[in-house]
C-alpha positions as CSV (number, residue, x, y, z in Angstrom):
1,X,121.7,178.8,35.5
2,X,119.2,178.6,38.5
3,X,119.9,182.2,39.4
4,X,119.8,183.4,36.4
5,X,116.6,181.7,35.2
6,X,115.0,182.7,38.8
7,X,116.0,186.7,38.3
8,X,115.3,186.6,34.7
9,X,111.5,188.5,34.9
10,X,113.3,190.9,37.2
11,X,116.2,191.4,35.2
12,X,113.6,191.8,31.5
13,X,111.7,194.1,33.1
14,X,114.1,196.3,34.6
15,X,115.8,196.1,31.3
16,X,112.5,197.0,29.8
17,X,112.2,200.2,32.1
18,X,115.8,201.4,32.0
19,X,115.2,201.3,27.8
20,X,112.1,203.4,27.4
21,X,113.2,205.8,30.2
22,X,116.3,206.3,28.5
23,X,115.3,206.4,25.2
24,X,112.7,209.3,26.3
25,X,115.1,211.0,28.2
26,X,117.5,211.1,24.8
27,X,114.8,211.6,22.9
28,X,113.5,214.6,24.7
29,X,116.8,216.2,25.6
30,X,118.2,216.1,21.8
31,X,114.6,218.3,21.0
32,X,115.8,220.7,23.7
33,X,118.8,221.0,22.4
34,X,117.9,221.7,19.3
35,X,115.7,224.2,20.4
36,X,118.5,225.8,22.4
37,X,120.6,225.7,19.9
38,X,118.7,225.7,16.5
39,X,120.3,222.7,15.2
40,X,118.2,219.5,13.8
41,X,119.6,216.1,14.5
42,X,118.5,212.8,13.9
43,X,117.0,211.3,16.9
44,X,116.8,207.4,15.7
45,X,120.9,207.9,14.9
46,X,120.9,209.1,18.2
47,X,119.0,206.5,20.1
48,X,121.4,203.7,17.7
49,X,124.2,205.6,18.9
50,X,122.9,205.3,22.6
51,X,121.8,201.4,22.5
52,X,125.3,199.9,20.8
53,X,126.9,202.1,23.7
54,X,124.5,200.5,26.4
55,X,125.2,197.2,24.8
56,X,128.9,197.5,25.6
57,X,129.2,199.2,29.2
58,X,126.2,195.9,29.8
59,X,128.9,193.6,28.8
60,X,131.6,195.6,31.1
61,X,129.7,196.4,33.9
62,X,128.9,199.6,33.7
63,X,125.9,201.6,34.1
64,X,123.2,202.8,31.6
65,X,123.4,206.1,29.2
66,X,121.5,208.5,28.1
67,X,121.9,211.7,25.6
68,X,122.6,214.4,28.4
69,X,121.1,218.0,28.0
70,X,123.4,219.7,30.4
71,X,126.4,218.5,29.5
72,X,126.0,219.0,25.8
73,X,124.9,222.7,26.1
74,X,128.2,223.3,28.9
75,X,130.2,221.7,26.0
76,X,128.8,224.1,23.6
77,X,128.6,226.9,25.6
78,X,132.6,226.3,26.2
79,X,133.5,226.6,22.2
80,X,133.1,222.9,21.6
81,X,131.5,222.1,18.8
82,X,133.1,218.7,17.1
83,X,133.6,215.6,18.3
84,X,136.9,216.3,19.6
85,X,135.4,218.2,22.3
86,X,132.9,215.8,22.9
87,X,135.2,212.5,23.6
88,X,137.4,215.5,25.9
89,X,134.5,216.0,27.6
90,X,134.0,212.4,29.0
91,X,137.3,212.2,30.2
92,X,136.8,214.7,32.1
93,X,134.4,213.8,33.4
94,X,135.6,210.1,33.7
95,X,138.6,212.2,35.4
96,X,136.4,213.9,37.9
97,X,134.6,210.9,39.0
98,X,138.1,208.8,39.8
99,X,139.9,211.5,41.4
100,X,138.2,214.3,41.9
101,X,135.6,212.3,44.1
102,X,137.0,213.3,47.6
103,X,137.0,217.0,46.9
104,X,133.6,217.1,45.8
105,X,132.7,215.3,49.0
106,X,134.2,218.1,51.2
107,X,131.7,220.9,49.0
108,X,128.6,221.9,51.7
109,X,125.3,220.9,50.9
110,X,124.3,224.0,50.2
111,X,126.9,224.6,47.4
112,X,125.8,221.3,45.8
113,X,122.3,222.7,46.1
114,X,122.8,225.7,44.6
115,X,124.1,224.5,41.8
116,X,121.3,221.9,41.1
117,X,118.7,224.5,41.2
118,X,121.4,226.6,38.7
119,X,121.3,223.4,36.3
120,X,117.5,222.6,37.1
121,X,116.9,226.3,35.5
122,X,119.7,226.1,32.6
123,X,117.3,223.2,32.3
124,X,114.1,224.6,31.7
125,X,113.1,224.9,28.0
126,X,112.9,228.4,26.3
127,X,109.2,227.7,25.3
128,X,108.3,226.9,28.7
129,X,110.1,230.7,30.0
130,X,108.2,232.4,27.4
131,X,105.3,230.8,27.9
132,X,105.6,231.7,31.8
133,X,106.5,235.4,30.5
134,X,103.5,235.9,28.5
135,X,101.3,234.9,31.2
136,X,103.3,237.5,33.1
137,X,102.3,240.3,30.8
138,X,98.7,239.4,30.7
139,X,98.1,236.4,28.3
140,X,96.0,234.6,29.8
141,X,94.0,232.9,26.7
142,X,92.2,229.7,26.9
143,X,95.8,228.3,25.5
144,X,98.3,229.3,27.5
145,X,96.0,227.9,30.6
146,X,95.7,224.7,29.4
147,X,99.7,224.7,28.7
148,X,100.6,226.2,31.8
149,X,98.4,222.9,33.7
150,X,100.0,220.2,32.0
151,X,103.6,221.8,32.7
152,X,102.6,221.8,36.3
153,X,101.0,218.7,36.2
154,X,104.4,217.0,35.1
155,X,106.5,218.7,37.2
156,X,104.4,217.6,40.6
157,X,104.2,214.4,39.1
158,X,107.7,214.2,38.5
159,X,108.1,215.2,42.0
160,X,106.0,212.8,43.1
161,X,107.0,209.6,41.2
162,X,109.7,209.9,38.9
163,X,110.5,210.8,35.5
164,X,109.2,207.7,34.1
165,X,106.0,208.6,35.8
166,X,105.9,212.0,34.5
167,X,105.7,211.8,31.3
168,X,102.8,209.6,31.3
169,X,100.5,212.7,31.9
170,X,102.3,215.1,29.7
171,X,102.1,212.7,26.8
172,X,98.2,211.9,27.3
173,X,97.0,215.6,28.6
174,X,99.1,216.7,25.4
175,X,97.3,213.7,23.2
176,X,93.8,215.3,24.6
177,X,94.8,218.6,23.8
178,X,95.8,217.8,20.2
179,X,92.7,215.7,19.7
180,X,90.3,218.0,21.1
181,X,92.1,221.2,18.8
182,X,91.7,218.8,16.0
183,X,88.1,218.2,16.2
184,X,86.9,220.9,17.2
185,X,84.6,223.3,14.7
186,X,86.3,224.6,11.6
187,X,84.0,227.4,11.3
188,X,86.0,230.7,11.8
189,X,83.2,232.8,11.1
190,X,80.4,233.4,8.2
191,X,79.4,236.5,6.6
192,X,77.2,237.0,3.6
193,X,77.6,238.8,0.1
194,X,75.4,241.5,0.7
195,X,77.9,242.4,4.0
196,X,80.9,242.1,2.0
197,X,80.9,242.4,-1.8
198,X,83.4,241.7,-4.1
199,X,86.1,244.3,-4.9
200,X,85.2,244.1,-8.8
201,X,83.5,248.3,-9.5
202,X,80.5,247.3,-11.8
203,X,78.3,250.1,-13.1
204,X,75.4,251.9,-11.6
205,X,72.5,249.0,-12.9
206,X,74.1,246.4,-12.7
207,X,75.4,247.5,-9.0
208,X,71.6,248.0,-8.0
209,X,70.5,244.4,-9.1
210,X,73.6,243.2,-6.7
211,X,72.5,245.2,-4.2
212,X,69.5,243.1,-3.9
213,X,70.8,239.9,-4.7
214,X,74.1,239.4,-2.4
215,X,72.1,238.1,0.3
216,X,72.4,235.0,-1.4
217,X,75.9,234.6,-1.5
218,X,77.6,233.0,2.0
219,X,80.6,232.2,3.2
220,X,82.3,230.2,5.4
221,X,85.5,231.0,6.9
222,X,87.2,228.1,7.9
223,X,90.5,227.4,10.0
224,X,92.7,224.7,11.8
225,X,92.7,221.0,9.5
226,X,90.2,219.6,7.4
227,X,90.5,215.6,8.1
228,X,88.5,212.7,9.0
229,X,88.3,213.8,12.5
230,X,85.9,216.8,11.7
231,X,84.8,217.3,8.4
232,X,81.6,215.8,9.0
233,X,81.2,218.6,12.0
234,X,82.1,220.7,8.5
235,X,78.9,219.1,6.8
236,X,76.7,219.3,9.3
237,X,77.0,223.1,10.1
238,X,76.9,223.8,6.4
239,X,73.1,221.9,6.6
240,X,72.2,223.6,9.6
241,X,72.9,227.1,8.2
242,X,70.9,226.2,5.4
243,X,73.0,228.0,2.5
244,X,71.2,230.0,-0.5
245,X,72.1,230.1,-4.0
246,X,75.8,230.3,-3.7
247,X,77.8,228.6,-0.5
248,X,81.8,230.1,-0.6
249,X,84.0,228.2,1.9
250,X,87.6,230.0,2.6
251,X,90.8,227.9,2.9
252,X,92.9,230.8,3.3
253,X,93.3,229.6,7.5
254,X,93.0,225.9,6.9
255,X,96.9,224.3,7.2
256,X,95.6,220.8,5.7
257,X,93.3,218.9,3.9
258,X,93.8,214.9,4.1
259,X,92.4,212.4,1.6
260,X,89.1,211.9,3.8
261,X,88.4,215.8,3.5
262,X,89.1,216.1,0.3
263,X,86.0,213.1,-0.7
264,X,83.8,214.5,1.8
265,X,84.1,218.0,0.1
266,X,83.3,216.5,-2.7
267,X,80.3,214.6,-1.8
268,X,79.2,217.9,0.1
269,X,79.5,219.7,-3.3
270,X,77.3,217.3,-4.6
271,X,74.2,217.1,-2.3
272,X,74.5,221.1,-2.3
273,X,74.1,221.1,-6.5
274,X,71.0,218.6,-5.6
275,X,69.6,221.1,-3.2
276,X,70.3,224.0,-6.0
277,X,73.1,225.7,-3.9
278,X,76.7,226.3,-5.9
279,X,79.8,225.3,-3.6
280,X,82.8,227.8,-4.3
281,X,86.1,227.1,-3.1
282,X,88.3,230.1,-2.4
283,X,91.9,229.9,-1.5
284,X,92.1,226.4,-4.1
285,X,94.1,226.3,-6.8
286,X,96.5,224.0,-9.4
287,X,99.5,225.4,-7.6
288,X,99.1,225.1,-3.7
289,X,98.9,221.9,-1.9
290,X,95.1,222.4,-1.2
291,X,94.4,222.1,-4.7
292,X,96.7,218.9,-5.3
293,X,94.9,217.2,-3.0
294,X,91.4,218.0,-4.1
295,X,92.7,217.3,-7.8
296,X,94.0,213.7,-6.5
297,X,90.8,212.9,-4.7
298,X,88.1,214.1,-7.3
299,X,86.3,212.0,-9.5
300,X,86.1,211.6,-13.1
301,X,83.6,214.4,-14.6
302,X,83.1,215.9,-11.1
303,X,82.9,220.1,-11.2
304,X,84.5,221.4,-8.2
305,X,84.5,225.8,-8.8
306,X,87.5,226.8,-7.4
307,X,89.0,230.5,-6.8
308,X,92.5,231.8,-5.6
309,X,91.0,233.9,-2.8
310,X,87.6,235.0,-1.2
311,X,87.6,238.1,-2.9
312,X,87.5,236.1,-6.5
313,X,85.5,233.6,-5.4
314,X,82.6,236.4,-4.1
315,X,83.3,237.9,-7.6
316,X,82.2,234.5,-9.5
317,X,79.1,234.3,-7.2
318,X,77.9,238.1,-8.6
319,X,78.6,237.5,-12.0
320,X,76.3,233.9,-11.6
321,X,73.6,236.1,-9.9
322,X,73.5,238.8,-12.8
323,X,73.4,235.8,-15.7
324,X,70.6,234.5,-13.5
325,X,68.9,237.8,-13.6
326,X,69.8,238.1,-17.6
327,X,72.1,241.0,-16.4
328,X,75.1,240.2,-18.8
329,X,78.1,241.9,-17.0
330,X,80.2,242.4,-20.6
331,X,79.0,245.7,-22.1
332,X,80.1,248.3,-24.8
333,X,82.7,250.6,-24.6
334,X,81.7,253.4,-22.8
335,X,81.5,257.3,-24.4
336,X,84.6,259.0,-23.2
337,X,82.0,262.3,-22.2
338,X,80.3,259.5,-19.8
339,X,83.3,258.5,-17.4
340,X,82.9,260.3,-14.0
341,X,86.1,262.0,-14.7
342,X,84.7,264.1,-17.7
343,X,81.1,263.8,-16.3
344,X,79.9,267.3,-16.4
345,X,82.0,268.6,-19.4
346,X,81.0,270.7,-22.6
347,X,81.0,268.5,-25.7
348,X,84.3,271.2,-26.9
349,X,85.7,270.5,-23.7
350,X,85.6,266.5,-24.2
351,X,86.8,267.0,-27.7
352,X,90.2,268.9,-26.3
353,X,90.5,266.0,-23.5
354,X,90.0,263.6,-26.3
355,X,92.7,265.3,-29.3
356,X,95.7,264.7,-26.5
357,X,94.6,261.4,-25.4
358,X,95.9,258.0,-27.0
359,X,93.3,254.9,-27.3
360,X,95.6,251.8,-25.8
361,X,93.9,248.3,-26.1
362,X,95.4,245.5,-23.9
363,X,95.2,242.1,-24.2
364,X,93.6,239.6,-21.1
365,X,96.5,239.5,-18.6
366,X,98.7,242.3,-19.7
367,X,100.5,244.1,-17.2
368,X,99.8,248.4,-17.9
369,X,101.9,249.8,-14.9
370,X,103.5,248.3,-11.6
371,X,104.7,249.7,-8.7
372,X,107.6,251.8,-8.7
373,X,106.6,252.9,-12.4
374,X,106.6,257.1,-12.5
375,X,103.0,258.8,-12.0
376,X,103.6,260.5,-15.5
377,X,100.5,259.4,-17.3
378,X,96.4,259.2,-16.9
379,X,94.2,255.9,-17.8
380,X,90.4,256.5,-18.4
381,X,88.9,253.4,-18.4
382,X,86.0,253.0,-21.4
383,X,85.4,249.2,-21.9
384,X,86.2,246.0,-19.9
385,X,88.0,245.6,-16.6
386,X,91.3,245.6,-14.9
387,X,92.5,244.6,-11.5
388,X,95.1,246.3,-9.2
389,X,97.0,243.7,-7.2
390,X,100.0,243.3,-4.9
391,X,102.0,240.5,-5.5
392,X,104.0,238.5,-2.9
393,X,108.3,237.7,-3.0
394,X,107.5,234.3,-5.4
395,X,105.6,237.1,-7.8
396,X,102.1,234.9,-7.3
397,X,98.8,237.5,-6.3
398,X,98.6,237.9,-2.6
399,X,95.9,240.8,-2.6
400,X,93.6,242.6,-5.0
401,X,92.7,246.2,-4.1
402,X,89.7,246.8,-7.0
403,X,88.9,245.5,-10.3
């Protein structure tokens, strides 16, 4: 009992270190095997299985166990894909330890060293090899440099101080890189409505009005994640830019929005409204995840302008500018003879064309023609507007070409 008490601290500390190292080795090996084989394994189940096995081994005086990537991949490459293959591999390894040890001892050290080098190369993950290959081909971006620097640091510390010490700088450097990426500016680019207008085609009189008013539209294209760590920086950048009458935030490249980001957007919209600026959120709809998050954090009575994409957001702003100038977009039917296609023809020729044409009225949202339809008709638009769009595989509008 006295011996046990004297060495209790050493036993507990050693056991804790072995548990941490074994758990890290198991989780990393599981992730590496899944990456190599294209599978998906629950690491929690593997950790519980290894823990139970280590308890049994400790009771019998055995050595600690961990999930070995090399043996798992070797088993699969040999054709073993069932539990029986894993059991057979363990039996073969035990037989090799107890019976084949004298034969292995006869192998030259150079042969063993060569085998270890080949095993080490096989254990290197595909992501690292691809990163090195991309660097060799000329991909010298800042992200590539940081990733290779982290890999080099982990390798050096591992060779110098061991596996456990090598994991620590890797985790810390990766965490710092993640925090840096998440807290950097969301702003990808910016432009005005004068630099890029919507795809809607306006009558010449209204287009003349918009040419001098589109400067009152500012578009900020965002990218990354909008969360508590960077949303205040976005608000500060918006205030610094002093947006004009209409500010459009393009969320096409935003990966996620958390609750804090949604609330801050609502607060930003109210502050801008007090300053006479209308905020329009592009890339937001009731069907996508951004819209669901914003709706879940929206206060009763709040009014946020949404648009499916930046083109429709630009059109919203353009329509508002026309309305503010007393230039409504709606107009009466254009006489057939005044259409661009027939302009220049005399009245008799226009009547001949009219005689062979049929009038067709469409409901809002009704489809006129689609991709793959035979091109045997000519349409002349004399009233209203029509959009030519491209839809994705799920039937949603992916891009609008003209309206």
